[in-house]
N, C-alpha and C positions, 0 to 999 in steps of 0.2 A: 401456655395458658394454664398447665399443669401447675407450674411454679406459683402462679397467682392463686390458685385454688389452695395450694399448700400454706401459703402465707396467710390466707384468710382463715383456713383451719386453725392455725396457730393462736388467732385472736378469738375465734368462736368459743374455744374451750375455756380460756380464763373469762370471757364475757359471761358464759353460762354459770361457771363457778360464782363469779361476782354477784349476779343477780340471785342466786340460791342463797349465798352467804348474808347478803344485805337483807333479804327477806327474813331470815330467822335471827340475825344479831343486829341488825340496824347499820346505817351507814356510818355513824360515828366510829363504832367498833372496827368497822372494815377498813376505814381510811387510816386508822392509827396503828395497824398492824403492820409491822415491818415485812413480815413474811408474804403479805398480799402485795406490798410495794415490789419486792424482790421478784414475785411471781409475774407480775405485769412487766417489769422492767426487761427480764429476760424473754418473755413472750413477744414483746414489741421489737426487741433487738433482733431476735432471730427471724421475725416476719420481716423486717427491714433488710436484713441480709439475703433473704430467699428473693424478695423483690429486686434488690441490686443484682442478684444473679441472672434475673429475667430481663433487665435492662441492659446489662453489661456482661454478657456471658464470657468475653474474651478474659476477663480477670477470674475465671473460676478457680484457678489454683489458689490465689490469695484470698478469695472469699471462703473457700473450704477450710484453710487455715484459721481464718479469723472465726469462722462458725465453730470450729472445735475448741479454739481458746474460750469463746463465750461459754461453752458448755461446761468446761472444767472449771470456769470462775464461779460457777454456781455453788460449788463446794465451800470455797472461803466466804461467800456471801451468806450462806446459811449459817456458817460457823460465827460470823459477825452478829447475826440476829441472835443466836443463842447466848453469845457472850453480852449482848446488850441487855437481854431480859434477865440475865444473872444478877444476884446481888453486887458482885464485884465488877460489873460491866461499866460501860460509859454512862455516866449519870446525864450529861448535857451532850447531846448530839451536834457538833459542831465540826467546821472544816478542820481546824487545827487538832481538835481531839480525835477526828478520823484519821487524819495522817499521822498522828502520834500512836494510835492503835496499831496501824500497819507498820509503823517504824519499829515496834518492838521486835526482838530477834525472833521469838517463835511465831509470831503472826507473818513477819515478813517472810520466814521459811515457808509457811503455808501457802502464802500467795504466790511467792516466786516459783514454788514447786508445782502449783496448779497451772501457772502459765507456761512453764517449761513442758510440763506433761501434756497440755493442751496442744502446744506448738508441735511436739513431736509426733502426737497422735494426728494433727492436721497435716503435716507434711507427708506423712505415711499414707493417709487417705487420699490426698491430693495427687500423690505419685501414682497410687493405684488406680485412681480414676483416669489419670491421663494415660497410663499403660493400657488400661482397658478400652478407652476412646480410640488408641492407635491399633490395638487388635480389631476392634470393629471395623475400622477403616480397611485394614489388610485383609480381614476376612471378606469383606463386600467385593474388594479387588480380585481376591483369590476366587470367589463364587463368579464374578464376571468372566475371568480367564477360563475357568474350568467349564463355564456355560458354552464357550465357543466350540467345545469338542463334545462335552457330554451333557445328557439331559440331568435335571435336578436329582431325580431318583438314584441315577448312578453315582453322582458325585456324593450325595448324602450317605449312600451305602459304604462307599469306599472310606469316607471319614470315620463311620462307626465300625468299620472293618467287617461288614457283613457281605458274604459272597453273593453277588448279583450277576456277574458274567463270569461263567466258566467256559473254557473252550470245549465245545461240544458240536456234535453233528445235529442240526435241526433243519426242519423244511420251513421255508419262507417264500412269501410273494416279493419278488424283487422288482424294483422300478429303476430305470434310467430315463432321464430326460435331457435333451439339449437343444439350444437355439440353433435354428437352421439360418444359414447366411451370416452368422456372426462374424466370421473373420473378414468377410468382404466389407460388412457394416463397419467394423471397428477401424478399418483403413481409412474409411471417409469421415471419421469423427474424432474430436479431441479426446485426450487421456480423462480429463474431468468427466466428460459425457459418458464414456465407457464405464468409469467407475462408478458414476451415479446410477446408470442403468442396471449394471450388474448387481450392485448392492441391493437396489430395489426388487430385482428379480430374485435374488437369494432369500431376501426377508419375506416376500410373498410366498415362495415355494416352502420355506421352512414352517411358516405359520400354518399352511394348509396341510402340510405333511403331518405335523403334530396334532392337528385337530382330526386327522384321519387315523390317529393313534399308530403312526408309523415311526421309526426310529430316527433320531436326529440326522438330518440329511448330510452328506458329504458333497462338497462343492469342489470340482476341478475345473478350472476355466469357465466354460459355459455349460458345464455337464452337472447334472444333479443325480445323486444315487441315494437310495434308501431302501428299506425292507419292511414288510408288514406281517402281521399274524392274519391268516385267512379270516374273513368275517362275512356276514351276509350282505352289509351295505358298503363293502369296500369298493365295488365297481362305481357306485354313485359318487363316492368321494373322490375317486380317481378322475372321473368325468369333470367333477367341480373344480379339480385342480387344473386340468387342461383348460377349462372355460376361463377360470380366472387369470391364468398366465397369459393364454392367447390374447384375452382382452387388453391386459396391461402392454404386451408387447406390440399391439397394432399401431400405437401412436409413433413407434419406431419403424414401422414397416417389416416387423420380424414376427417369426412364429416358432412353435417348438413341435418336436416330435417325441413321443413317449413309447417305451417297450417294457411290457410286464411279463415276467415269467414266473414259474413256480418250480422249486426243486430243493434238493437237500444240500446244504452248505456247511461250512465250518464257520462257526461264529465264536468270537473271543476277543480277549484284550492282547491285541498283537502289535508287534514293532520292535525296535531296537531297546537298549537299556535307558537311553534318554528320551525316547520318542515312541509313545504307544497310543494306539486308538482302538476303540470297540469297532470291529469291522467284520465283513463276512468275505469269504473266499470259496471259490469252486467253480465247476463249469457252468452251473445255471446263472451265475453273476456274468461270466463272459457272454452267454447266450442271450441274456437281457441287454447287455450293451449292443450286440449285433442287431437285435430286433429294433432298438432305438435308432440306429443308424439306418434301418430299413423302412422306418415310420415316414409318411409324407408330411408335409406342412399341416399342423394342426390335428394330427391323426394319433390315436390311441391304439396301440397294437397289443393284443393279448395272445400268448401262445395257447395251444391246445390243453396243456396241463394247467395253466392258470384259470382257463374257462371251467375246467373239471372241477378243480378245488373250490371255485367261487360258485359252482352249480349254475353255470350261466348257460343260457340257450343261444347256440350259434346260428340258428336259422334266420335269415335276413340280413345277415352280417357278411360283409364281403370277406371271402377267404383267399389267401394266396399263399405259396410256398417261397421261403427265402432260403438262401445258403448261408449257414453260419459257419464260421471257421472252426475246424475241428470235428464237424459233424459229417457223417458219411451220406445221411439221407436228409433231403430239404425238410425244413421245419415249418408246419402248418402254423399260420398266424391269422387272427380275426381282428377286423377293424370295428371299434367301438366309439 
């Protein structure tokens, strides 16, 4: 649609000029001026080339070269107009006289030079446009690939060489979620059904986590892991996540359990030389995973430290103690 507007714009300008010139000098003077004929010829030719591009974009390379040649031909065309208006110019403008004019060595040199110059510029412009289009496609694909592991802010920061993730000790709210009975369910279903269900589960979980301002989640089998900054409405968002996921999995006869813990972890860009991820490590991560395993079907368990940092009242919520691996004392958890 923009190409059509550009083509129309190329005709609006000479049309406005024509109306103004005719109003002051009259139509006879206008139509007998070679400069006006050249102006309209080039405007119409450029407009037609642009319209051709909109109809047949597959020939963009050829169209760009032709457009460049047309632009450079404006110079010999104006040169011809000057020569005709000079005392030594063509007295009678006919096809033979026109051909004879451009057959002269000096004029032929100007014409050939303009065409070659336009051809070289056009080839250069068309090649650059093609390279730019390929770079856009490559950039889009790379953005999709980086989006699988990193959020947009992280990827853009790394491209601009801004430090966004530094290896550091930080306190985070950590969440683990997994599907209960997934192994048994998968044994009774086809591979296509398993993949379709998991992809839908991952997509739903990621959307809800990102809406809750969580970090881009990590998927391992049927496990989902992510982390958050403490916030006033985080519990409400976690409960909404549980509600949405549970509702989705009901049709498969499945449900999830969620464990949420708070503590100090090491956050950073970690991995090998060829494979790195933004992730967190530390004892609170392991504790959150144990809490998730202890959660019942459709249950959201929060540790005492998570309740404290989120300023949650635990009265009226079922409390129990679980044994977490590596912990000497039982861990108090509350069901929300």
